[in-house]
DRENDO-1510 file (C-alpha; in Angstrom, 1 decimal, always signed):
<recs>
REC; n; res; u; v; w
REC; 1; MET; -11.5; +3.6; -19.9 .
REC; 2; THR; -11.7; +7.2; -19.1 .
REC; 3; ASP; -8.7; +9.0; -17.3 .
REC; 4; ASP; -10.7; +9.7; -14.2 .
REC; 5; VAL; -11.1; +6.2; -13.1 .
REC; 6; ARG; -7.8; +5.2; -14.1 .
REC; 7; ILE; -5.3; +4.4; -11.3 .
REC; 8; ARG; -2.5; +7.1; -11.4 .
REC; 9; ILE; +0.7; +5.7; -10.6 .
REC; 10; LEU; +4.1; +7.2; -9.7 .
REC; 11; SER; +7.1; +4.8; -10.3 .
REC; 12; VAL; +10.2; +5.3; -8.3 .
REC; 13; ASP; +13.5; +3.4; -8.9 .
REC; 14; ASP; +17.1; +4.4; -9.5 .
REC; 15; HIS; +17.5; +1.8; -12.2 .
REC; 16; PRO; +16.2; +2.7; -15.6 .
REC; 17; LEU; +15.7; -0.8; -16.8 .
REC; 18; ILE; +13.3; -1.4; -13.7 .
REC; 19; ARG; +11.3; +1.7; -14.6 .
REC; 20; GLU; +11.0; +0.8; -18.3 .
REC; 21; GLY; +9.7; -2.7; -17.3 .
REC; 22; ILE; +7.2; -1.2; -14.8 .
REC; 23; ALA; +6.1; +1.4; -17.5 .
REC; 24; ALA; +5.8; -1.2; -20.1 .
REC; 25; VAL; +3.5; -3.6; -17.9 .
REC; 26; ILE; +1.1; -0.7; -16.9 .
REC; 27; ALA; +1.0; +0.5; -20.5 .
REC; 28; ASN; -0.9; -2.8; -21.2 .
REC; 29; GLU; -3.6; -2.0; -18.4 .
REC; 30; PRO; -6.7; -0.3; -19.4 .
REC; 31; ASP; -7.3; +0.7; -15.8 .
REC; 32; MET; -4.1; +2.1; -15.2 .
REC; 33; GLU; -1.8; +4.9; -16.4 .
REC; 34; LEU; +1.9; +5.7; -15.4 .
REC; 35; ILE; +1.9; +9.4; -14.6 .
REC; 36; ALA; +5.3; +10.3; -13.4 .
REC; 37; GLU; +8.8; +8.7; -12.8 .
REC; 38; ALA; +11.5; +9.5; -10.4 .
REC; 39; SER; +15.1; +7.9; -9.8 .
REC; 40; THR; +16.0; +9.5; -6.3 .
REC; 41; GLY; +14.1; +9.9; -3.0 .
REC; 42; ARG; +13.7; +13.6; -3.2 .
REC; 43; GLU; +12.8; +13.7; -6.9 .
REC; 44; ALA; +9.9; +11.3; -5.6 .
REC; 45; ILE; +8.7; +13.7; -3.0 .
REC; 46; GLN; +8.7; +16.5; -5.7 .
REC; 47; ARG; +6.8; +14.5; -7.9 .
REC; 48; PHE; +4.4; +13.2; -5.5 .
REC; 49; ARG; +3.6; +16.9; -4.6 .
REC; 50; GLU; +3.1; +17.9; -8.4 .
REC; 51; TYR; +1.2; +14.7; -9.6 .
REC; 52; ARG; -0.7; +13.5; -6.3 .
REC; 53; PRO; -0.8; +9.9; -7.8 .
REC; 54; ASP; -3.2; +7.1; -6.5 .
REC; 55; VAL; -0.7; +4.7; -6.0 .
REC; 56; THR; +3.5; +5.1; -5.5 .
REC; 57; LEU; +5.8; +2.2; -6.2 .
REC; 58; MET; +8.8; +3.1; -4.1 .
REC; 59; ASP; +12.1; +1.3; -4.4 .
REC; 60; LEU; +13.4; +0.7; -0.9 .
REC; 61; ARG; +17.1; +1.5; -1.9 .
REC; 62; LEU; +17.5; +4.8; -3.3 .
REC; 63; PRO; +20.8; +6.7; -4.1 .
REC; 64; ASP; +20.0; +10.0; -1.8 .
REC; 65; ILE; +17.5; +9.1; +0.9 .
REC; 66; SER; +16.0; +5.8; +1.6 .
REC; 67; GLY; +12.6; +4.9; +0.1 .
REC; 68; ILE; +11.5; +4.5; +3.8 .
REC; 69; ASP; +12.4; +8.2; +4.5 .
REC; 70; SER; +10.7; +9.1; +1.1 .
REC; 71; LEU; +7.7; +7.4; +2.3 .
REC; 72; ILE; +7.6; +9.3; +5.5 .
REC; 73; GLU; +7.9; +12.5; +3.9 .
REC; 74; ILE; +5.2; +11.6; +1.3 .
REC; 75; ARG; +2.9; +10.6; +4.2 .
REC; 76; ALA; +3.6; +14.1; +5.8 .
REC; 77; VAL; +2.6; +15.9; +2.5 .
REC; 78; ASN; -0.7; +13.5; +2.4 .
REC; 79; SER; -1.5; +11.2; +5.1 .
REC; 80; ASP; -3.9; +9.0; +2.9 .
REC; 81; ALA; -0.7; +8.6; +0.1 .
REC; 82; ARG; -0.8; +4.9; -1.1 .
REC; 83; VAL; +2.6; +3.5; -1.2 .
REC; 84; ILE; +4.0; +0.1; -2.2 .
REC; 85; MET; +7.5; -0.6; -1.2 .
REC; 86; LEU; +9.6; -2.4; -4.0 .
REC; 87; THR; +12.6; -4.4; -3.2 .
REC; 88; THR; +14.6; -7.3; -4.4 .
REC; 89; PHE; +14.3; -9.1; -0.9 .
REC; 90; GLU; +15.4; -7.2; +2.3 .
REC; 91; GLY; +15.5; -8.3; +5.9 .
REC; 92; ASP; +12.5; -8.2; +8.3 .
REC; 93; ALA; +13.7; -5.0; +10.1 .
REC; 94; GLU; +13.5; -3.0; +6.8 .
REC; 95; ILE; +10.1; -4.4; +6.2 .
REC; 96; GLU; +8.7; -3.8; +9.6 .
REC; 97; ARG; +9.8; -0.1; +9.6 .
REC; 98; ALA; +8.4; +0.3; +6.0 .
REC; 99; LEU; +5.0; -0.9; +7.3 .
REC; 100; ARG; +5.1; +1.1; +10.4 .
REC; 101; ALA; +5.9; +4.2; +8.4 .
REC; 102; GLY; +2.8; +3.5; +6.5 .
REC; 103; ALA; +3.5; +1.4; +3.5 .
REC; 104; GLN; +0.2; -0.3; +2.2 .
REC; 105; GLY; +2.2; -2.8; +0.4 .
REC; 106; TYR; +5.4; -4.7; -0.2 .
REC; 107; MET; +6.2; -5.9; -3.5 .
REC; 108; LEU; +9.4; -8.1; -4.6 .
REC; 109; LYS; +10.9; -7.2; -7.8 .
REC; 110; SER; +11.0; -10.7; -8.9 .
REC; 111; MET; +7.2; -11.2; -8.4 .
REC; 112; PRO; +5.0; -12.3; -11.6 .
REC; 113; ARG; +3.6; -9.3; -13.7 .
REC; 114; LYS; -0.1; -10.4; -12.7 .
REC; 115; GLN; +0.9; -10.4; -9.0 .
REC; 116; MET; +2.5; -7.0; -9.3 .
REC; 117; LEU; -1.0; -5.7; -11.0 .
REC; 118; GLU; -3.0; -7.5; -8.4 .
REC; 119; THR; -1.0; -5.7; -5.5 .
REC; 120; ILE; -1.5; -2.2; -7.4 .
REC; 121; ARG; -5.4; -2.7; -7.5 .
REC; 122; ARG; -5.5; -4.1; -4.1 .
REC; 123; VAL; -3.7; -1.1; -2.5 .
REC; 124; HIS; -5.7; +1.3; -4.7 .
REC; 125; ALA; -8.9; -0.2; -3.2 .
REC; 126; GLY; -7.8; +0.5; +0.3 .
REC; 127; LYS; -6.5; -2.9; +1.1 .
REC; 128; LYS; -3.0; -4.1; +2.5 .
REC; 129; HIS; -0.8; -6.6; +0.6 .
REC; 130; ILE; +2.1; -8.4; +1.7 .
REC; 131; PRO; +3.5; -11.3; -0.2 .
REC; 132; SER; +3.6; -14.6; +1.9 .
REC; 133; GLU; +7.1; -15.0; +2.1 .
REC; 134; VAL; +7.7; -11.5; +3.4 .
REC; 135; ALA; +4.9; -12.3; +6.0 .
REC; 136; ALA; +6.4; -15.5; +6.9 .
REC; 137; LEU; +9.8; -13.6; +7.3 .
REC; 138; LEU; +8.3; -11.1; +9.8 .
REC; 139; ALA; +6.3; -13.9; +11.7 .
REC; 140; GLU; +9.6; -15.5; +12.5 .
REC; 141; HIS; +10.9; -12.7; +14.6 .
REC; 142; VAL; +7.4; -11.8; +16.2 .
REC; 143; GLY; +7.8; -11.1; +20.1 .
REC; 144; GLU; +11.5; -10.7; +19.8 .
REC; 145; GLU; +12.9; -7.4; +21.5 .
REC; 146; SER; +14.2; -5.0; +18.9 .
REC; 147; LEU; +17.6; -3.3; +19.1 .
REC; 148; SER; +17.2; +0.4; +20.3 .
REC; 149; LYS; +18.6; +3.3; +18.6 .
REC; 150; ARG; +21.9; +3.5; +20.2 .
REC; 151; GLU; +22.3; -0.3; +19.9 .
REC; 152; LEU; +21.8; -0.2; +16.1 .
REC; 153; GLU; +24.2; +2.8; +16.0 .
REC; 154; VAL; +26.9; +0.6; +18.0 .
REC; 155; LEU; +26.3; -2.5; +15.6 .
REC; 156; GLN; +26.6; -0.3; +12.5 .
REC; 157; LYS; +29.9; +0.8; +13.9 .
REC; 158; ILE; +31.2; -2.7; +14.6 .
REC; 159; ALA; +30.2; -3.5; +11.1 .
REC; 160; GLY; +32.5; -0.6; +9.9 .
REC; 161; GLY; +35.4; -2.4; +11.9 .
REC; 162; ASN; +35.4; -0.1; +14.8 .
REC; 163; ARG; +36.7; -1.4; +18.2 .
REC; 164; ASN; +35.0; -0.5; +21.5 .
REC; 165; SER; +37.4; +2.4; +22.3 .
REC; 166; ASP; +36.7; +3.7; +18.6 .
REC; 167; ILE; +32.9; +3.4; +19.2 .
REC; 168; ALA; +33.2; +5.2; +22.5 .
REC; 169; SER; +34.9; +8.1; +20.9 .
REC; 170; LEU; +32.5; +8.3; +18.0 .
REC; 171; LEU; +29.4; +8.3; +19.7 .
REC; 172; TYR; +30.6; +10.5; +22.7 .
REC; 173; ILE; +30.0; +7.6; +25.3 .
REC; 174; SER; +32.2; +5.7; +27.8 .
REC; 175; GLU; +33.9; +2.3; +26.8 .
REC; 176; GLU; +32.0; +0.8; +29.5 .
REC; 177; THR; +28.6; +1.8; +28.1 .
REC; 178; VAL; +29.8; +0.3; +24.6 .
REC; 179; LYS; +30.6; -3.2; +26.3 .
REC; 180; GLY; +27.1; -3.1; +27.8 .
REC; 181; HIS; +25.4; -2.4; +24.4 .
REC; 182; VAL; +27.4; -4.8; +22.9 .
REC; 183; ARG; +26.3; -7.5; +25.5 .
REC; 184; ASN; +23.0; -6.4; +24.8 .
REC; 185; ILE; +23.1; -6.6; +21.0 .
REC; 186; MET; +24.5; -10.1; +21.0 .
REC; 187; GLU; +21.9; -11.4; +23.6 .
REC; 188; LYS; +19.0; -9.9; +21.7 .
REC; 189; LEU; +20.2; -11.2; +18.1 .
REC; 190; GLY; +21.2; -14.6; +19.9 .
REC; 191; ALA; +24.9; -13.9; +18.4 .
REC; 192; SER; +27.9; -15.8; +20.0 .
REC; 193; ASP; +30.4; -13.0; +18.9 .
REC; 194; ARG; +30.6; -9.5; +17.3 .
REC; 195; THR; +31.2; -11.1; +13.6 .
REC; 196; GLU; +27.8; -13.0; +14.0 .
REC; 197; ALA; +26.0; -10.1; +15.4 .
REC; 198; VAL; +27.2; -8.2; +12.3 .
REC; 199; ALA; +26.2; -11.0; +9.9 .
REC; 200; ILE; +22.7; -11.1; +11.4 .
REC; 201; GLY; +22.4; -7.5; +11.4 .
REC; 202; LEU; +23.1; -7.2; +7.8 .
REC; 203; ARG; +21.0; -10.3; +6.9 .
REC; 204; ARG; +17.8; -8.9; +8.5 .
REC; 205; GLY; +18.5; -5.4; +7.1 .
REC; 206; MET; +19.3; -3.7; +10.4 .
REC; 207; ILE; +22.4; -2.1; +9.4 .
REC; 208; HIS; +24.0; -1.9; +5.8 .
REC; 209; LEU; +27.5; -1.9; +4.8 .
</recs>
């Protein structure tokens, strides 16, 4: 197969073993070519500018900036960029954010090789691809009211072990305002207390420790 009809791929992951695995799988495919690799978000943006790949495989968690932030930057460089997010399995909030930011596909690192190749080909052909288990996770929370940016900040601070008074001074808001945010957070997440709210937030990928 000639180079001009090969799918040119950029692989982004901070784990060398994962990148090696992806490289080995792609090397066996006559219609694909791994043209570049990156281990950080900023490196991914740089490689994308240099190589202009057809498809980018982007790890969700990177050591400097997140895969989603890298995706946003890449789509600012080229709004037609085709990016597949690669993850072990995150919560629905992160999946939703990635799709809103323009990801064309979502790929679990545990998926069989054949499925990975199919996803790359589908996305290259201009189609979206989300694994059924990921789609089911998203469907679970359809119609629910999402947390505001400020509520997410408050929840992150609660997860860090901060009391209302600490959060008020950290975010330059009154303690009464913090209490209001905490009430809203618990109501929206269906949590009975702060600990449960943090547990739900972590599980759904809204916040990170």
